[in-house]
matplotlib code that plots the C-alpha trace (Angstrom):
import matplotlib.pyplot as plt

x = [7.5, 8.3, 9.2, 6.4, 7.2, 4.8, 6.2, 4.6, 1.1, -1.8, -5.4, -8.2, -11.9, -14.4, -16.0, -12.6, -11.6, -7.8, -6.8, -3.2, -0.7, 2.7, 3.2, 6.6, 7.0, 9.2, 8.2, 11.0, 10.7, 9.6, 8.7, 5.7, 4.7, 1.8, -0.1, -1.6, -3.5, -6.9, -10.1, -9.8, -6.0, -6.0, -4.5, -7.2, -7.1, -3.3, -3.8, -6.6, -4.3, -1.7, -4.4, -5.7, -9.2, -8.5, -6.6, -4.2, -4.7, -1.0, 2.2, 3.2, 2.8, 5.4, 5.4, 8.7, 10.1, 6.7, 4.7, 1.2, -0.4, -3.0, -3.3, -6.5, -6.4, -6.3, -3.1, -1.2, -0.7, -1.6, -4.0, -6.2, -7.9, -10.7, -12.3, -15.3, -14.5, -16.2, -16.6, -19.0, -21.7, -22.7, -19.1, -17.1, -13.9, -12.0, -13.9, -13.6, -9.8, -9.3, -11.6, -8.9, -6.7, -9.7, -10.5, -7.1, -7.7, -5.0, -4.9, -7.2, -4.5, -2.4, -5.4, -6.1, -2.5, -2.1, -5.4, -4.4, -0.9, -2.3, -5.1, -2.5, -0.5, -3.6, -5.2, -8.1, -7.7, -10.6, -12.9, -12.3, -15.7, -17.7, -19.4, -18.8, -22.0, -20.6, -17.4, -16.6, -15.5, -11.8, -12.1, -13.7, -10.9, -8.4, -10.2, -10.0, -6.3, -5.9, -7.7, -5.1, -2.1, -2.9, -2.4, 1.2, 0.9, 3.7, 2.2, -0.5, -2.7, -4.7, -7.4, -8.2, -8.7, -9.1, -11.5, -14.6, -13.0, -13.4, -10.4, -9.0, -9.3, -7.6, -4.6, -4.5, -5.0, -2.4, 0.2, -0.8, -0.3, 3.2, 4.2, 2.7, 4.9, 8.0, 7.2, 6.3, 8.8, 6.2, 5.7, 2.7, 1.0, -1.4, -3.9, -5.1, -6.2, -5.0, -1.5, -1.0, -1.6, 0.8, 3.6, 3.3, 3.1, 5.1, 8.7, 8.2, 5.2, 4.1, 2.0, -0.5, -2.5, -4.9, -3.2, 0.3, 3.0, 4.3, 7.0, 8.0, 10.3, 10.6, 8.1, 10.5, 12.0, 8.6, 8.0, 11.4, 12.0, 8.7, 9.3, 6.6, 3.9, 1.2, 3.3, 4.2, 0.5, -0.7, 2.0, 2.0, -0.7, -1.7, -0.9, 2.0, 1.4, 1.9, 2.4, 3.0, 5.6, 9.1, 12.7, 14.2, 17.5, 16.8, 19.8, 22.1, 20.3, 17.9, 14.3, 11.0, 8.5, 4.7, 1.9, 2.0, 4.7, 8.5, 10.9, 14.7, 16.4, 19.9, 22.1, 23.4, 25.7, 23.9, 20.3, 18.4, 15.6, 12.2, 8.7, 8.3, 5.8, 7.1, 6.2, 6.5, 5.4, 3.1, 5.5, 8.3, 6.3, 6.5, 4.7, 6.0, 4.7, 3.5, 6.4, 9.0, 10.5, 8.9, 5.7, 2.7, -0.8, -4.0, -5.1, -8.4, -8.8, -7.1, -7.6, -6.3, -5.2, -3.8, 0.0, -0.1, -2.4, -3.1, -3.2, -4.6, -3.2, -4.4, -1.6, -2.3, -2.5, -4.7, -2.3, -3.5, -1.0, -1.4, 1.2, 1.5, 2.8, 3.2, 0.6, 2.8, 1.6, -2.0, -2.7, -6.1, -8.5, -8.0, -4.5, -1.7, 1.3, 4.7, 5.5, 9.0, 10.4, 13.9, 15.4, 16.5, 12.9, 11.4, 10.6, 10.5, 8.4, 8.1, 4.9, 4.0, 4.8, 4.9, 8.3, 10.6, 13.3, 16.9, 19.0, 20.1, 17.0, 14.6, 13.2, 13.4, 9.9, 11.7, 13.9, 13.4, 12.9, 15.4, 13.0, 14.5]
y = [4.8, 1.3, -0.9, -3.1, -6.5, -8.7, -12.2, -14.8, -13.3, -15.3, -14.3, -16.5, -15.9, -18.7, -18.1, -19.0, -15.4, -14.9, -11.4, -12.0, -14.6, -15.1, -11.4, -10.3, -6.6, -4.6, -1.0, 0.9, 3.0, 6.5, 5.5, 6.6, 3.4, 3.5, 0.4, 0.8, -1.4, -1.7, -2.7, -6.3, -6.2, -6.8, -3.5, -2.6, -6.2, -5.9, -2.7, -4.2, -7.1, -4.7, -2.9, -6.2, -5.8, -8.9, -12.1, -13.6, -17.2, -17.7, -15.7, -13.2, -9.4, -7.7, -4.2, -3.1, -6.3, -7.7, -10.3, -8.9, -11.4, -12.6, -9.4, -7.4, -3.9, -2.0, -3.8, -2.9, 0.8, 1.9, 4.6, 4.1, 6.8, 5.5, 6.7, 7.8, 10.4, 8.3, 11.4, 11.5, 14.0, 15.0, 15.8, 19.0, 18.9, 19.2, 16.2, 14.1, 14.7, 13.9, 10.9, 8.3, 9.8, 10.1, 6.5, 5.6, 7.7, 10.2, 13.3, 16.0, 18.7, 16.3, 15.7, 19.5, 20.3, 17.5, 18.5, 22.1, 21.4, 19.1, 21.5, 24.2, 22.0, 21.2, 24.6, 23.6, 25.9, 28.1, 25.1, 23.3, 24.1, 23.3, 20.1, 17.9, 19.2, 22.7, 21.6, 21.1, 17.6, 18.7, 20.0, 16.8, 14.8, 16.9, 16.3, 12.5, 12.9, 15.0, 12.3, 9.8, 12.1, 13.1, 9.4, 9.4, 5.8, 3.6, 3.8, 5.6, 3.6, 5.4, 3.6, 5.9, 8.9, 11.4, 9.7, 11.6, 15.0, 17.1, 17.4, 20.7, 19.6, 16.3, 18.1, 20.4, 17.6, 15.5, 18.2, 18.6, 14.9, 15.0, 17.9, 16.2, 13.1, 15.2, 17.0, 13.9, 11.4, 8.8, 5.4, 5.7, 3.1, 4.5, 2.7, 4.2, 3.1, 6.5, 6.1, 9.9, 10.0, 7.0, 8.7, 12.0, 10.8, 7.6, 7.2, 3.8, 2.4, -1.2, -2.3, -5.2, -7.2, -10.0, -10.3, -10.6, -8.0, -7.0, -4.5, -2.2, 0.7, 4.5, 6.2, 7.2, 3.7, 2.3, 4.8, 4.3, 0.6, -1.2, -4.9, -6.1, -5.0, -4.7, -2.2, -0.3, 0.0, 1.0, 3.5, 6.7, 8.9, 8.5, 4.8, 3.4, 2.6, -1.1, -2.8, -6.5, -7.3, -8.7, -7.6, -8.1, -7.4, -5.2, -4.3, -5.2, -3.0, -4.0, -2.7, -3.4, -4.5, -4.8, -4.5, -0.9, 0.0, -0.1, 1.5, 1.4, 0.4, 0.8, -2.0, -4.3, -7.1, -9.5, -8.5, -11.4, -11.2, -12.5, -11.7, -8.9, -6.3, -2.8, -0.1, 3.6, 6.3, 9.0, 11.7, 10.0, 10.2, 13.4, 14.1, 15.2, 15.9, 12.9, 13.3, 12.7, 9.3, 7.1, 5.2, 7.0, 7.2, 9.2, 11.6, 10.4, 12.6, 15.7, 16.4, 19.9, 19.9, 23.4, 23.0, 20.0, 18.0, 14.3, 13.3, 9.9, 8.4, 5.2, 3.3, 0.9, -2.6, -1.8, -0.1, 3.0, 5.5, 8.4, 11.2, 13.8, 16.9, 20.6, 23.2, 24.7, 22.1, 22.0, 18.6, 18.2, 15.3, 13.0, 14.5, 12.0, 12.4, 10.7, 9.2, 10.0, 7.9, 7.9, 4.4, 4.7, 5.5, 2.1, -0.7, -4.3, -7.0, -10.7, -11.4, -14.5, -13.7, -9.9, -9.6, -6.7, -7.8, -6.7, -6.1, -9.5, -11.3, -10.7, -13.6, -16.2, -17.6, -21.0, -20.4, -19.2, -15.5, -13.5, -10.8, -8.0]
z = [26.6, 25.4, 22.5, 21.1, 19.6, 17.7, 17.2, 14.9, 15.4, 13.9, 14.2, 12.8, 13.7, 14.3, 10.9, 9.3, 8.4, 8.8, 9.9, 10.5, 9.3, 11.0, 11.6, 12.9, 13.6, 16.0, 16.9, 18.4, 21.5, 20.5, 16.9, 14.9, 13.0, 10.6, 9.6, 6.2, 3.8, 2.0, 3.8, 5.1, 5.3, 9.1, 10.2, 12.7, 14.1, 14.7, 16.5, 18.7, 19.5, 20.8, 22.8, 24.2, 22.7, 20.5, 21.5, 18.9, 17.9, 18.1, 18.8, 21.4, 22.0, 24.1, 25.4, 26.9, 28.5, 29.5, 27.6, 27.5, 25.2, 27.7, 29.8, 29.7, 28.1, 31.5, 32.5, 29.3, 29.9, 26.4, 25.3, 22.3, 20.2, 18.0, 14.8, 16.9, 19.6, 22.4, 24.6, 27.5, 26.4, 29.9, 30.9, 30.1, 28.2, 31.5, 32.9, 29.8, 29.6, 33.3, 33.5, 33.1, 35.8, 38.2, 37.5, 38.8, 41.9, 41.1, 43.4, 42.2, 42.0, 39.7, 37.5, 37.2, 36.4, 33.8, 32.1, 31.8, 30.5, 27.8, 27.0, 26.4, 24.1, 22.0, 22.0, 24.2, 27.2, 26.2, 25.8, 29.0, 30.4, 27.3, 26.6, 23.5, 21.8, 21.8, 19.9, 16.2, 15.0, 15.0, 18.5, 19.7, 18.2, 20.0, 23.3, 22.6, 21.9, 25.1, 27.2, 26.0, 26.5, 30.1, 31.1, 29.9, 28.7, 27.4, 23.8, 21.9, 19.5, 16.8, 14.8, 11.8, 14.1, 11.3, 9.0, 10.3, 9.6, 6.5, 4.1, 5.4, 9.1, 8.3, 7.0, 10.0, 12.6, 10.8, 11.2, 14.8, 15.4, 13.8, 16.0, 19.1, 18.4, 18.0, 21.3, 23.3, 21.8, 22.4, 20.8, 18.5, 16.3, 13.8, 11.5, 8.2, 4.8, 3.4, 2.0, 2.0, 5.8, 6.1, 4.1, 5.9, 9.4, 9.7, 10.8, 9.2, 7.4, 7.5, 4.5, 5.0, 2.6, 3.6, 7.0, 5.6, 6.1, 2.7, 3.6, 6.5, 5.7, 5.9, 3.6, 0.8, 0.7, 0.2, -2.6, -4.3, -3.7, -3.2, -2.5, -4.7, -7.2, -4.5, -2.4, -5.6, -6.5, -3.0, -2.1, -4.2, -5.5, -8.2, -8.4, -10.4, -14.0, -14.9, -18.3, -18.9, -21.5, -21.9, -21.9, -25.4, -27.0, -30.1, -32.3, -29.5, -26.9, -24.2, -24.5, -22.8, -25.4, -25.2, -27.8, -29.0, -26.4, -26.6, -24.1, -24.3, -21.0, -19.6, -20.9, -18.2, -18.9, -16.6, -17.3, -18.8, -21.3, -20.6, -19.3, -16.8, -15.5, -16.0, -13.4, -13.9, -11.5, -13.0, -11.9, -13.9, -17.2, -19.3, -22.6, -25.9, -29.4, -31.4, -33.8, -31.0, -30.3, -27.6, -27.1, -28.4, -27.1, -27.2, -24.4, -23.0, -19.9, -18.3, -14.6, -13.5, -9.8, -9.5, -9.3, -11.7, -13.9, -14.4, -18.0, -18.9, -22.1, -23.9, -25.6, -28.5, -27.1, -24.2, -21.7, -20.0, -18.5, -16.1, -16.3, -13.6, -15.4, -14.8, -15.9, -18.6, -21.0, -22.3, -23.7, -25.4, -25.3, -28.4, -29.0, -29.8, -27.6, -27.0, -23.6, -22.3, -19.4, -18.1, -18.1, -14.5, -13.4, -14.3, -11.8, -12.9, -11.2, -11.6, -13.7, -11.7, -8.1, -8.2, -6.4, -7.3, -9.7, -9.5, -12.7, -13.9, -12.6, -15.5, -17.4, -14.6, -15.2, -15.5, -12.5, -8.9, -8.5, -6.5, -5.5, -3.4]

ax = plt.figure().add_subplot(projection="3d")
ax.plot(x, y, z, "-o")
ax.set_aspect("equal")
plt.show()
């Protein structure tokens, strides 16, 4: 296995579209790194540049100690699993899985042994003599995985490999991939637009937007300390609630104030007053009776999800909140409720640049932002 290093990677297509801007990223040996972002963020292009299927406009790609920037894919010793299974329909599972080794003219006994070992690990032993048309979608995806594993490459690259599977099979195959990574200890780079996949699979997650790396960190650090408002909105399901307003000192205490919305904050001797964007995770919002203290709003929608329910609340002034609460409450449409938020559960962002604000760095619209 090997470390993968991307240094100052740029990628601009002839039509002017920029897929990567000065990307610097180091993927440790044995790490499972997930590239995540919305459509058009450049995540698949970055993966294809690691594989050698795209050439960067600038910068270098290193695998292990070797600069592979200009090397063709077959000389990089990486295996790529695509969204489509790309299996040969006329070949059996056994032949599909061993194709890469036979292409490298490996001894037939070695090919047979490796195929059977990997088939056992993926639960494919009973299907080795079937053809792809006789397999389910999940089984075909496992064959595609097996074909990559038998090669024992330096790194595995996955381009949205689960997107063609149904919901239950995605969960099962996702767990299978996580177990496979623990067993192999292999370097894996995985592309997805699904942030739930990113959070559950990645050792670290790299968030991209319009070709620019926004943050790379372990999943829970992204969730608890997003570097900017984009990361905060993209990571977490349902998405973080945002309200534009200002930190003001009311009766000697600091509060967040917006039209129809007021929230007391922890006092901090160095916190400045001024404009901010307040962020609150839906799971950090609880609901109380209308007579209780706190911002009030009207319930507009309730979505029961089994173990919890999502309650949509419209607050005077135009702000809409989502609260993820337990099923012991039964809020009704058009009911007025109070929103309860712990002061230590809030996130503050610069209203102009979107960077996360530390305590003491609020209200710096007239000065440079010290975003974390």
